[in-house]
MARVOBA-285169 format. One record per residue: residue in three letters; y, z, x of N, C-alpha, C in turn. Coordinates in steps of 0.05 Angstrom, whole numbers, padded with zeros to 5 digits, always signed. Each point is the difference from the previous one (the first is absolute). Layout:
ALAYZXYZXYZX...
//
This chain:
MET+01344+02301+01607-00009-00004+00028-00028-00012+00000ASP-00011-00007-00023-00027-00011-00001-00002-00026+00015SER+00023-00014+00004-00001-00025+00014-00007+00003+00029MET+00003+00024+00011-00006+00003+00028-00030-00003+00005SER-00016+00010-00017-00029-00002+00003-00009-00029-00003ALA+00016-00016-00015-00007-00028-00004+00008-00017+00023ASP+00015+00011+00019+00009-00017+00022-00019-00001+00023THR-00024+00013-00002-00019-00001+00022-00008-00029+00004PRO+00003-00010+00025-00005-00028+00005-00029-00008-00003PRO-00006-00024-00009-00027-00010-00001-00011-00006+00028PRO-00026-00002+00002-00011-00007+00026+00012-00025+00012SER+00005-00001+00026+00013-00022+00013-00017-00009+00024PRO+00003-00025+00008-00013-00009+00025+00009+00016+00023PRO-00017+00002+00022+00008+00016+00023+00027-00006+00012SER+00007-00026+00002+00025-00008+00012+00023+00010-00017MET-00003-00001-00026+00021+00009-00018+00003+00031+00002ARG-00022+00014+00001+00001+00029+00003+00014+00008+00026ALA-00007-00015+00021+00013+00006+00026+00030-00004-00001ALA+00008-00022-00013+00029-00006-00002+00014+00021-00017ARG-00013+00009-00021+00012+00021-00017+00002+00026+00016LEU-00021+00006+00016+00001+00025+00016+00023-00002+00020LEU+00004-00023+00012+00023-00003+00018+00026+00003-00015GLY+00001-00010-00024+00024+00003-00017+00005+00030-00005LEU-00021+00015-00005+00004+00029-00005+00010+00014+00025PHE-00010-00009+00023+00010+00011+00025+00030-00006+00003ALA+00008-00024-00008+00028-00008+00001+00016+00017-00018ALA-00010+00005-00025+00014+00017-00019+00004+00028+00012ALA-00021+00011+00013+00002+00026+00012+00021+00000+00022ALA+00001-00021+00016+00020-00002+00022+00028-00001-00011VAL+00004-00014-00022+00026-00001-00012+00007+00028-00011GLY-00018+00012-00014+00005+00027-00011+00008+00020+00022LEU-00012-00003+00023+00006+00018+00022+00029-00002+00009ASN+00013-00023-00006+00027-00005+00009+00022+00007-00021LEU-00008+00008-00023+00019+00003-00022+00013+00027-00003ARG-00005+00018+00019+00013+00027+00000+00011+00009+00026PRO-00011-00008+00024+00011+00011+00025+00030-00004+00004ALA+00010-00023-00008+00029-00005+00003+00017+00021-00014ILE-00011+00013-00021+00015+00019-00016-00005+00028+00011THR-00026+00008+00003-00006+00027+00009+00008+00005+00029SER+00000-00021+00016+00008+00003+00028+00030+00009+00002VAL+00017-00012-00017+00028+00007+00000+00003+00029-00011ALA-00014+00007-00021+00003+00027-00011-00007+00021+00020SER-00020-00005+00018-00008+00021+00018+00019+00004+00023VAL+00019-00018+00004+00020+00003+00022+00029+00000-00010LEU+00004+00004-00026+00027-00001-00011+00019+00019+00015ASP-00010+00023+00008+00018+00020+00013+00008-00009+00028GLN-00014-00020+00012+00006-00009+00027+00018-00025+00000LEU+00002-00013-00023+00015-00025-00001+00030+00003+00005PRO+00013+00021-00010+00029+00002+00006+00006+00001+00030ALA-00016+00016+00015+00005+00003+00029-00009-00024+00016GLN-00023-00012-00007-00011-00022+00016+00010-00027-00008LEU+00005-00005-00026+00008-00026-00009+00027+00000-00014GLY+00014+00023+00000+00027+00002-00011+00002-00004-00030VAL-00020+00008-00015+00000-00003-00029+00015+00024-00013SER+00019-00006-00018+00016+00021-00013-00017+00013-00022ASP+00011+00022-00012-00014+00013-00022-00002-00019-00024THR+00021-00015-00006-00002-00020-00021-00020-00021+00007GLY+00000-00008+00025-00019-00021+00009-00029+00010-00004ILE-00005+00026+00004-00027+00011-00003-00009-00004-00029VAL+00019+00006-00019-00007-00003-00029-00006-00029-00006VAL+00017-00018+00010-00004-00029-00004-00026-00009+00012LEU-00005+00009+00024-00025-00009+00015-00025+00009-00015SER+00001+00023-00012-00024+00011-00014-00006-00016-00026SER+00021-00011-00012-00004-00014-00026+00001-00030+00003LEU+00009-00011+00023+00003-00028+00004-00026-00016-00003PRO-00022+00008+00013-00025-00015-00003-00008-00003-00029VAL+00003+00021-00016-00009-00001-00027+00019-00018-00017ALA+00025+00000+00007+00019-00018-00014-00008-00029+00006ALA-00008-00005+00026-00008-00027+00007-00025-00008-00016PHE-00018+00019-00005-00024-00005-00016+00008-00012-00027GLY+00018+00013-00014+00007-00009-00026+00015-00026+00000LEU+00018-00004+00019+00016-00024+00001-00016-00025+00007SER-00020+00004+00017-00015-00023+00010-00025-00007-00017ALA-00008+00018-00018-00024-00005-00016+00000-00026-00015PRO+00023-00008-00013-00001-00025-00015-00004-00025+00017LEU+00005+00002+00027-00003-00022+00017-00029-00004+00009VAL-00016+00021-00001-00027-00002+00011-00018-00020-00014PRO+00001-00002-00027-00017-00021-00013+00008-00028+00009ARG+00025-00005+00006+00008-00026+00010-00012-00006+00027LEU-00001+00020+00017-00013-00004+00026-00030-00006-00003ALA-00013+00014-00018-00028-00004-00005-00005-00027-00012ARG+00018-00010-00017-00003-00026-00012+00003-00022+00022ARG+00017+00006+00019+00006-00020+00021-00022+00000+00022PHE-00009+00024+00009-00018+00003+00022-00028+00009-00007GLY-00005+00007-00025-00025+00013-00007+00002+00030+00005VAL-00018+00015-00012+00001+00029+00002-00004+00008+00029ASN-00021-00011+00013-00005+00008+00028+00023-00008+00018GLY+00011-00024-00004+00022-00009+00016+00025+00017-00003ALA+00005+00008-00025+00023+00018-00005-00004+00027+00013LEU-00024+00010-00001-00006+00026+00014+00004-00003+00030LEU-00009-00022+00011+00003-00005+00029+00029-00001+00007LEU+00016-00014-00016+00029-00001+00005+00013+00027-00001SER-00008+00016-00020+00011+00027-00004-00006+00017+00025MET-00024+00000+00010-00007+00016+00023+00014-00009+00025GLY+00004-00026+00003+00015-00010+00023+00029+00008+00000VAL+00012-00001-00024+00028+00008-00002+00002+00031+00004LEU-00019+00015-00009+00000+00029+00004-00001+00006+00029ALA-00018-00013+00015-00001+00005+00029+00026-00005+00014LEU+00013-00023-00007+00025-00007+00012+00022+00020-00007ALA+00001+00008-00025+00021+00019-00009-00003+00027+00013LEU-00024+00010+00003-00005+00026+00012+00009+00000+00030LEU-00004-00023+00013+00009-00002+00028+00031-00001+00002LEU+00012-00018-00016+00028-00004+00002+00017+00024-00007ARG-00009+00016-00019+00016+00023-00009+00003+00022+00021VAL-00018+00000+00020+00002+00019+00021+00010-00012+00026LEU-00005-00026+00005+00010-00013+00023+00030-00005-00001VAL+00010-00004-00024+00029-00004-00005+00009+00022-00019PRO+00011+00022+00010+00007+00023-00017+00017-00007-00025VAL+00018-00020+00003+00017-00007-00023-00016-00012-00023LEU-00025-00009+00006-00017-00012-00020-00019+00021-00013LEU+00005+00026+00005-00018+00020-00011-00002-00002-00031LEU+00024+00000-00013-00001-00002-00029-00008-00027-00010PRO+00012-00023+00010-00010-00026-00009-00029-00005+00006GLY-00010+00010+00023-00028-00004+00007-00018+00016-00019THR+00009+00024-00008-00015+00016-00019-00001-00014-00027LEU+00022-00013-00008+00001-00015-00025-00020-00023+00001VAL-00001-00015+00022-00018-00023+00002-00029+00011+00001ALA-00005+00021+00015-00027+00012+00000-00009+00008-00027GLY+00018+00011-00016-00006+00008-00027-00008-00024-00017ALA+00015-00022+00003-00007-00025-00015-00027-00011+00008ALA-00006+00002+00026-00027-00010+00010-00022+00018-00011ILE+00004+00026-00001-00019+00018-00011-00005-00006-00029MET+00022-00007-00014-00002-00006-00028-00018-00024-00005GLY+00001-00020+00018-00017-00023-00002-00029+00008+00000GLY-00008+00017+00019-00028+00009+00001-00007+00017-00024SER+00018+00017-00009-00006+00018-00022-00003-00015-00027VAL+00017-00019-00005-00001-00016-00025-00025-00017-00001LEU-00007-00012+00023-00022-00019+00001-00028+00014+00002MET+00000+00025+00007-00026+00014+00004-00017-00001-00025PRO+00010+00008-00024-00017-00001-00024-00011-00028-00006GLN+00017-00020+00003-00010-00027-00005-00021-00009+00021TYR+00005+00008+00025-00020-00006+00021-00027+00013-00006LEU+00001+00025-00008-00025+00014-00007-00013-00012-00024LYS+00016-00009-00020-00011-00013-00024-00014-00026+00008GLN+00012-00016+00018-00012-00025+00008-00026+00005+00016LEU+00000+00022+00015-00024+00007+00014-00022+00012-00017GLN+00006+00003-00026-00018+00013-00019-00009+00027+00010ALA+00020+00015+00010-00005+00026+00012-00011+00020-00021THR-00020+00015+00007-00011+00021-00017+00019+00024+00001PRO-00003+00019-00018+00016+00025+00001-00002+00014+00027ARG-00024-00001+00012-00003+00013+00026+00016-00015+00021ALA+00000-00026+00000+00016-00016+00019+00030+00005-00004ILE+00008+00002-00026+00028+00006-00005+00007+00027+00011GLY-00018+00019-00003+00005+00027+00012+00003-00001+00030VAL-00017-00015+00013+00002-00003+00029+00027-00012+00009ALA+00008-00022-00014+00025-00013+00007+00024+00018-00005THR+00000+00014-00022+00023+00017-00005+00000+00025+00018THR-00024+00008+00009-00001+00023+00019+00014-00007+00026MET+00000-00026+00007+00014-00008+00025+00030+00005-00002PHE+00011+00000-00024+00028+00007-00003+00004+00028+00011ALA-00017+00019-00008+00002+00028+00008-00006+00003+00030VAL-00019-00015+00010-00006+00001+00029+00024-00008+00016GLY+00013-00023-00008+00024-00009+00014+00022+00021-00002ALA+00004+00012-00023+00021+00020-00003-00005+00024+00018ALA-00025+00008+00002-00007+00023+00017+00005-00007+00030LEU-00009-00023+00008+00005-00008+00028+00030-00001+00006GLY+00015-00012-00018+00029-00002+00004+00013+00027+00003ALA-00008+00019-00016+00012+00027+00000-00009+00016+00025ALA-00026-00002+00006-00011+00017+00021+00007-00010+00028LEU-00003-00026+00005+00003-00010+00027+00029-00005+00008THR+00017-00006-00020+00027-00007+00007+00015+00024+00012ARG-00004+00024-00011+00014+00023+00010-00009+00006+00029GLN-00026-00003+00005-00011+00006+00026+00011-00021+00020LEU+00000-00025-00007+00011-00021+00017+00030+00004+00005SER+00014+00008-00020+00029+00005+00003+00005+00023+00019ASP-00015+00021-00003+00004+00023+00018-00007-00007+00029ALA-00020-00018+00003-00010-00007+00027+00018-00022+00013VAL+00010-00019-00016+00015-00022+00011+00028-00001-00013SER+00002-00012-00024+00025-00001-00014-00005-00009-00029ALA+00019+00005-00017-00003-00008-00028-00002-00030-00003ALA+00015-00015+00017+00000-00029-00002-00028-00011+00006VAL-00013+00010+00021-00027-00010+00007-00019+00009-00022ALA+00002+00024-00010-00018+00010-00020+00002-00016-00026LEU+00024-00009-00007+00003-00016-00024-00009-00029+00004GLY+00005-00011+00024-00006-00028+00005-00030-00006+00005VAL-00015+00020+00008-00028-00005+00006-00017-00010-00024TRP+00010+00006-00024-00015-00008-00024+00000-00030-00005ALA+00016-00014+00015-00001-00030-00001-00027-00010+00009LEU-00013+00014+00018-00027-00008+00009-00020+00000-00022LEU+00002+00020-00018-00019+00001-00022+00004-00023-00019ALA+00025-00008-00005+00006-00023-00016-00011-00026+00012ALA+00002-00002+00027-00010-00023+00014-00031-00002-00003LEU-00013+00023+00000-00029+00000-00004-00007-00010-00028ALA+00015+00008-00020-00005-00010-00027+00003-00030-00001CYS+00019-00011+00014+00004-00029+00001-00025-00014+00010ILE-00012+00011+00021-00024-00012+00011-00023+00000-00020VAL-00005+00022-00014-00022+00002-00019+00006-00018-00024LEU+00024-00001-00009+00007-00018-00022-00004-00030+00007TYR+00007-00006+00025-00004-00028+00009-00030-00007+00000LEU-00017+00018+00009-00029-00005+00000-00010-00003-00029ALA+00010+00016-00018-00009-00002-00028+00010-00026-00012ARG+00024-00009+00008+00011-00025-00010-00017-00023+00010ARG-00009+00000+00025-00017-00021+00010-00026-00001-00015ALA-00012+00023-00006-00025+00000-00014+00003-00012-00028ALA+00022+00006-00013+00004-00012-00027+00006-00029+00002ALA+00014-00009+00020+00007-00028+00004-00024-00017+00004HIS-00021+00011+00012-00025-00015+00005-00018+00000-00024GLY+00010+00009-00023-00015-00003-00025-00020+00022-00005ALA+00002+00022+00015-00019+00022-00005+00005+00015-00025VAL+00025-00001-00011+00007+00014-00023+00010-00019-00021GLU-00009+00003-00025+00010-00016-00021+00029+00006-00005ASP+00015-00019-00011+00029+00004-00005+00015+00004+00026SER-00010-00013+00022+00013+00005+00026+00029-00010+00000GLU+00007-00019-00018+00028-00009-00001+00019+00023-00005ALA-00008+00019-00018+00017+00023-00006+00001+00019+00023TRP-00020-00001+00018+00001+00018+00023+00017-00012+00023THR-00003-00026+00004+00010-00012+00025+00022-00019-00003GLY+00004-00013-00023+00019-00021-00002+00018+00003-00024ARG+00014-00022-00006+00019+00001-00022-00015+00000-00026SER+00011+00013-00019-00011+00001-00027+00022+00000-00020SER-00002-00016-00020+00021-00002-00020-00006+00017-00024THR-00023+00015+00001-00008+00016-00023-00003+00028+00008GLY-00002+00017-00021-00006+00028+00006+00022+00019-00001TYR+00025-00009-00005+00022+00019+00001+00018-00005-00024GLY+00015+00020-00006+00020-00003-00021-00011+00002-00028VAL-00025+00009-00003-00012+00003-00027+00009+00027-00011VAL+00019+00000-00017+00011+00024-00012-00015+00006-00026PRO-00010+00024-00003-00015+00008-00024+00018-00004-00025ARG-00011-00013-00021+00016-00004-00024-00010+00017-00023ALA-00026+00006-00001-00010+00016-00022+00012+00028+00001PRO+00008+00011-00023+00013+00026+00001-00017+00022+00013GLY-00026+00000-00005-00017+00019+00013+00000-00002+00030GLN+00000-00025+00010+00000-00003+00029+00027+00006+00012ARG+00021-00003-00015+00027+00008+00009+00000+00030+00005TRP-00011+00015-00019-00001+00029+00002-00017+00008+00025THR-00022-00014+00003-00017+00006+00024+00016-00004+00025THR+00014-00023+00002+00016-00006+00023+00021+00021+00005ALA+00014+00008-00021+00022+00020+00002-00011+00026+00010LEU-00023+00008-00010-00012+00026+00008-00009-00001+00029ILE-00011-00022+00009-00008-00002+00028+00024+00000+00018VAL+00022-00012-00008+00025+00001+00015+00009+00029+00003VAL-00001+00015-00022+00007+00029+00001-00018+00015+00019VAL-00027-00005-00003-00019+00015+00017+00005-00006+00029PHE+00002-00025+00008+00004-00007+00028+00027+00010+00010GLY+00021-00003-00017+00026+00008+00008+00002+00030+00005LEU-00012+00016-00017+00002+00029+00003-00016+00010+00024GLN-00024-00012+00004-00015+00009+00024+00015-00008+00025ALA+00014-00022+00000+00016-00008+00023+00023+00019+00005VAL+00014+00007-00021+00022+00020+00002-00011+00025+00013LEU-00022+00010-00010-00011+00026+00010-00010-00003+00029TYR-00013-00022+00006-00010-00004+00027+00022-00002+00020PHE+00020-00017-00006+00021-00004+00020+00019+00023+00002PHE+00002+00017-00020+00014+00025+00003-00013+00017+00021VAL-00027+00003-00003-00015+00017+00019+00001-00013+00028ALA-00006-00026+00002-00001-00013+00026+00026+00000+00014GLY+00022-00001-00015+00026-00001+00012+00013+00027+00007TRP-00007+00020-00017+00015+00025+00002-00017+00025+00006LEU-00026-00002+00000-00017+00024+00003+00005+00014+00026PRO+00001-00013+00024+00006+00015+00024+00027+00014+00000THR+00020-00012-00013+00026+00012-00001+00000+00025-00019VAL-00013-00003-00023-00002+00022-00019-00015+00024+00013LEU-00022-00006+00013-00016+00022+00013+00016+00012+00023GLY+00014-00018+00015+00016+00010+00023+00021+00020-00009GLU+00014-00006-00022+00020+00018-00011-00012+00025-00011ALA-00026+00000-00007-00013+00024-00010-00011+00017+00023GLY+00004-00009+00025-00009+00016+00023-00022-00011+00017THR-00011-00023-00008-00021-00012+00016+00012-00016+00023ASP-00011+00003+00024+00012-00015+00023-00005-00030-00003ALA+00017-00016+00014+00000-00029-00004-00027-00012+00007GLY-00012+00008+00022-00026-00012+00007-00022+00006-00020THR-00001+00024-00010-00019+00007-00020+00005-00015-00026ALA+00025-00003-00008+00007-00015-00024-00009-00029+00002ALA+00003-00012+00024-00009-00028+00003-00030-00002-00002ASN-00014+00020+00012-00029+00000-00002-00010+00004-00029LEU+00015+00016-00015-00007+00004-00028+00004-00025-00016LEU+00020-00016+00007+00003-00026-00013-00024-00018+00005ALA-00011+00001+00025-00024-00015+00006-00023+00011-00017TRP-00003+00027-00001-00021+00012-00016+00002-00007-00029PHE+00024-00003-00010+00005-00009-00028-00015-00026-00005SER+00000-00018+00019-00015-00025-00003-00029+00003+00005VAL-00008+00015+00021-00028+00003+00007-00016+00013-00023VAL+00011+00021-00012-00015+00014-00021-00003-00018-00024GLY+00017-00020-00002-00002-00018-00023-00021-00022+00003PHE-00013-00002+00024-00020-00021+00003-00021+00001-00021ILE-00010+00024-00005-00022+00004-00019+00008-00009-00028SER+00023+00010-00010+00008-00007-00027+00007-00030-00003THR+00012-00012+00021+00006-00028-00002-00026-00017-00001LEU-00020+00009+00014-00026-00015+00001-00015+00004-00026VAL+00000+00024-00011-00016+00007-00023+00012-00008-00027THR+00027+00002-00001+00013-00004-00026-00007-00027-00013PRO+00001-00023+00014-00007-00025-00014-00028+00000-00012MET-00019+00015+00012-00027+00001-00012-00001+00021-00023LEU+00017+00020+00002+00000+00022-00019+00012-00008-00027VAL+00019-00019+00000+00015-00006-00024-00009-00026-00014VAL-00025-00008+00004-00010-00024-00012-00003+00002-00030ARG-00001+00025-00010-00002+00005-00029+00026+00012-00010PRO+00010-00008-00024+00025+00011-00010+00001+00030-00002ILE-00023+00013-00008+00001+00029-00002+00004+00013+00027MET-00013-00011+00021+00004+00012+00026+00028-00006+00011LEU+00011-00023-00008+00028-00006+00008+00019+00020-00012ARG-00004+00007-00026+00017+00019-00013-00001+00028+00013VAL-00025+00009+00005-00003+00026+00013+00013+00000+00028THR-00004-00021+00015+00012-00002+00026+00031+00000-00002ALA+00011-00013-00020+00029-00001-00004+00011+00028-00004VAL-00013+00016-00017+00009+00027-00005+00000+00017+00025VAL-00022-00001+00015-00003+00015+00025+00022-00008+00020ILE+00004-00026+00004+00019-00009+00019+00029+00006-00008GLY+00007-00006-00025+00027+00005-00009+00008+00029+00001VAL-00016+00017-00011+00006+00029+00000-00001+00011+00029GLY-00020-00009+00015-00002+00010+00028+00023-00007+00017ILE+00009-00025-00001+00023-00008+00016+00025+00015-00008ALA+00004+00003-00026+00023+00015-00010+00000+00028+00011GLY-00023+00013+00000-00002+00027+00011+00005+00001+00030GLY-00011-00020+00014+00004-00001+00029+00029-00004+00008VAL+00013-00018-00015+00029-00005+00006+00016+00025-00005LEU-00005+00014-00021+00015+00025-00006-00007+00022+00021TRP-00023-00001+00010-00008+00019+00022+00019-00003+00024LEU+00010-00025+00004+00018-00004+00023+00026+00016-00003THR+00007+00008-00024+00025+00015-00004-00002+00028+00011VAL-00025+00010+00003-00003+00028+00010-00019+00002+00024VAL-00007-00023+00011-00020+00000+00022+00010+00015+00025VAL-00018+00013+00013+00006+00013+00026-00019-00013+00020PRO+00006+00002+00026-00016-00014+00020-00030+00006-00002GLY-00008+00024-00007-00028+00006-00001-00015-00014-00023GLN+00015-00010-00019-00012-00014-00023+00001-00031+00003ALA+00013-00009+00021+00005-00029+00002-00025-00017+00000PHE-00020+00009+00015-00025-00015+00003-00014-00003-00027ALA-00002+00022-00015-00013-00001-00026+00015-00018-00019LEU+00027+00002+00000+00017-00016-00018-00003-00029+00006VAL+00001-00008+00026-00002-00028+00007-00027-00011-00006SER-00021+00017+00002-00027-00009-00007-00002-00007-00029VAL+00012+00017-00018+00000-00006-00028+00015-00025-00006LEU+00024-00003+00011+00016-00024-00006-00013-00025+00011GLY-00012+00001+00024-00012-00023+00011-00024-00009-00016LEU-00017+00018-00009-00024-00007-00015+00008-00013-00027LEU+00019+00012-00014+00008-00010-00026+00017-00025+00001GLN+00019-00001+00019+00017-00023+00002-00016-00025+00008SER-00019+00003+00018-00017-00023+00007-00017-00008-00024GLY-00009+00019-00016-00014-00007-00025+00017-00016-00019ALA+00026+00007-00002+00018-00015-00017+00003-00028+00010PHE+00001-00004+00026+00002-00027+00011-00026-00016-00006GLY-00023+00013+00003-00025-00013-00006-00002-00009-00029VAL+00010+00017-00018+00001-00007-00029+00018-00024-00004ALA+00024+00000+00012+00019-00022-00004-00012-00027+00010MET-00011+00000+00024-00011-00024+00011-00024-00010-00016SER-00017+00019-00009-00023-00008-00016+00009-00013-00026LEU+00021+00010-00012+00010-00011-00025+00011-00029+00004LEU+00013-00004+00023+00011-00027+00006-00023-00020+00002VAL-00023+00008+00010-00022-00019+00003-00016-00001-00027ALA-00006+00023-00011-00017+00000-00024+00013-00010-00025LYS+00026+00004-00003+00014-00008-00024+00011-00028+00002ALA-00010-00016+00019+00006-00028+00002-00026-00015-00004ALA+00000-00020-00018-00024-00014-00007-00007-00022+00021SER+00018-00006+00018-00004-00021+00020+00017+00005+00024PRO-00006-00014+00023+00018+00003+00023+00029-00007-00006ALA+00004-00021-00016+00027-00008-00008+00015+00022-00014ALA-00014+00012-00019+00012+00023-00015+00005+00023+00018ALA-00018+00005+00019+00004+00022+00019+00025-00004+00017GLY+00004-00026+00009+00024-00005+00015+00026+00005-00015THR+00000-00010-00025+00024+00004-00017+00005+00030-00006LEU-00022+00014-00008+00003+00028-00006+00008+00017+00024SER-00011-00007+00023+00006+00015+00024+00029-00003+00008ALA+00010-00025-00001+00028-00005+00008+00019+00014-00019LEU-00006+00000-00026+00017+00013-00019+00000+00030+00003ALA-00024+00011+00001-00003+00029+00001+00012+00011+00026GLN-00007-00013+00022+00010+00010+00026+00029-00005+00004GLY+00010-00023-00009+00029-00005+00002+00017+00021-00014ILE-00006+00004-00025+00015+00021-00015-00006+00028+00010GLY-00026+00004+00007-00008+00027+00008+00014+00009+00026PHE+00002-00018+00019+00012+00007+00025+00030+00003-00001VAL+00013-00015-00018+00028+00005-00005+00004+00028-00010LEU-00017+00009-00019+00002+00027-00010-00005+00020+00023ALA-00019-00006+00018-00006+00018+00022+00024+00002+00019ALA+00014-00022+00005+00023+00000+00018+00022+00018-00013VAL+00005-00004-00026+00020+00016-00014-00008+00029+00001GLY-00025+00006-00005-00009+00028+00000+00004+00014+00027SER-00008-00014+00021+00003+00011+00027+00029+00005+00007ALA+00017-00019-00007+00029+00003+00006+00012+00022-00017VAL-00008+00002-00025+00011+00021-00018-00007+00028+00011VAL-00026+00003+00008-00008+00026+00010+00016+00007+00026GLY+00003-00019+00018+00015+00005+00024+00029+00006-00006SER+00012-00014-00019+00028+00004-00007+00004+00027-00013LEU-00019+00008-00017+00002+00027-00012-00002+00022+00021ARG-00016-00005+00020-00002+00020+00021+00027+00002+00015LEU+00013-00023+00006+00025+00001+00014+00022+00013-00017SER+00000-00006-00026+00022+00010-00017-00004+00029-00009THR-00024+00009-00003-00005+00027-00011-00009+00020+00022GLY-00009-00011+00023-00009+00018+00021-00028+00011-00005SER-00014-00011-00020-00027+00010-00007-00017-00024-00010TRP-00026+00003+00004-00019-00020-00009-00009+00005-00029ASP+00007+00022-00012-00012+00009-00025+00004-00021-00022ALA+00024-00010-00004+00006-00019-00022-00018-00025+00003GLY-00001-00011+00024-00017-00023+00004-00029+00005-00004LEU-00009+00024+00008-00029+00007-00004-00007+00003-00029TRP+00017+00012-00016-00005+00002-00029-00001-00028-00013ILE+00017-00018+00009-00002-00028-00011-00026-00012+00007MET-00009+00003+00025-00026-00011+00009-00023+00011-00016ALA+00001+00026-00006-00021+00013-00015-00002-00012-00028GLY+00023-00004-00013+00000-00013-00026-00011-00028+00000LEU+00006-00015+00021-00010-00027+00002-00030+00000+00004ALA-00011+00020+00013-00029+00002+00004-00014+00003-00027LEU+00012+00015-00018-00012+00004-00027+00002-00026-00016VAL+00022-00015+00003+00002-00026-00014-00020-00019+00011PHE-00005+00000+00026-00021-00017+00012-00027+00005-00014GLY-00008+00025-00002-00025+00006-00013-00002-00010-00029ALA+00022+00003-00015+00001-00009-00027-00003-00030-00002ALA+00013-00015+00019-00001-00029-00001-00028-00010+00007VAL-00014+00013+00018-00028-00008+00006-00018+00005-00024ILE+00004+00022-00013-00016+00005-00025+00005-00022-00020ALA+00025-00008-00003+00007-00020-00020-00012-00028+00006VAL-00003-00007+00026-00009-00026+00007-00031-00002+00000ALA-00013+00023+00001-00030+00000+00001-00011-00014-00025GLY-00019-00018+00005-00013-00014-00022+00015-00024-00012ARG+00024-00005+00010+00015-00023-00010-00011-00026+00011PRO+00004-00023-00013-00011-00025+00009+00012-00010+00026ALA-00015-00017+00014+00010-00011+00025+00021-00021-00005ILE+00019-00002+00019+00021-00020-00001-00012-00028+00005GLY+00007-00020-00016-00011-00027+00003-00026-00004-00012GLN-00011+00019-00014-00026-00003-00014+00003-00015-00026ARG-00018-00019-00005+00001-00015-00025-00004+00018-00024PRO+00015-00004-00021-00006+00015-00025-00028-00007-00010ALA-00013+00020-00010-00028-00004-00010+00000-00017-00025THR-00019-00018-00002-00003-00016-00024-00017+00016-00020ARG-00004-00012-00023-00014+00014-00022-00028+00007+00008ASN-00013-00017+00017-00028+00004+00008-00002+00011+00028GLU+00022+00008+00012+00000+00009+00028+00009+00029+00002PRO-00015+00017+00013+00008+00028+00002+00025+00003+00017VAL+00016+00020-00007+00024+00006+00015-00008+00008+00028GLY+00015-00010+00020-00006+00007+00028-00018-00020+00014SER-00008-00022-00014-00018-00019+00012+00015-00024+00012GLY+00026+00002+00002+00016-00021+00011-00006-00004+00029PRO+00015-00018+00013-00005-00007+00028+00004+00024+00018ARG-00017+00002+00020+00001+00021+00019+00009-00011+00027
//
């Protein structure tokens, strides 16, 4: 993780600094949109059969469909970035997201297809975020702020959707999040204009077509191992996150917590994670701290998930606090690795698409397996034990990747120290 400290940007002219600041605002706006489409549905799952006619099987499909779309669409994202530039591809993703969120509630038959398209649009933002931050030469603190917006969006989606649904309807509560995506489009457009006017170097990669920067697959054996480990890290944190985001209100509800409180606890799950998401990228800049953090997060999440097997309503707040703090920390670790373990924006784009593509397929499978086990056994216990085991594997994978070389870094020559390759 030593490369993170080397990514601090050099002094820049005022116009360039202003453009980069606008770019960071755009990154935050995108991050704010990458969770509400998921947590908003989870908070009103119990109302969908009556209001939108969704079957029990449809509920299981709906909870895992966005994550499946993530994995299936990830390989397409680099092509969009090559065609439109990173900023242009982000702008397209947010526009499609706004349209999909509207259509899936305006036309009930499009609920599942609209959710699939929304998932693909979210994937565009998620895959491109590490590369966008790398191009902005974002510091660990800036990375922390951008990734914290994921948690802010998740909390807003969980907290406000249930209230809107109770006051108006589930359809209105789910569709209103299209406005947030439209806001992201505006900020991205302003950042695109700033780059197009030459305020930022490499503006072609931000705003227009680029024939370079993608498809660079690591060939050195050591870098292949680094890539594989990062895929495992991101995949397992995604499995764990989307299990909680998709099923936590249902699990707590069956344990005796009322539906409104369970939805609020899902929001708290995201809110309590603000601190860990913000701090983790700064905390893990050194391999030793990364390893310590990995142990705490892996063991802690495993314990929290197993706590769900015996939780009673009076313990729900404490349990969700533990899970939210640690799960958000796991996400901060995964996103930090995607940025820090890439030696260039091009490598960040390739690594992000690969890790998130495979990772979200695993997350979709994990969410569906847990839901199916609940339907077939009548209990959450089997799925919860599986999740606890995966949390421990996550910690082990993070420990293994700590200190490994960055992807795309030049091999050191005889007179050049290891780690001095391109940043």
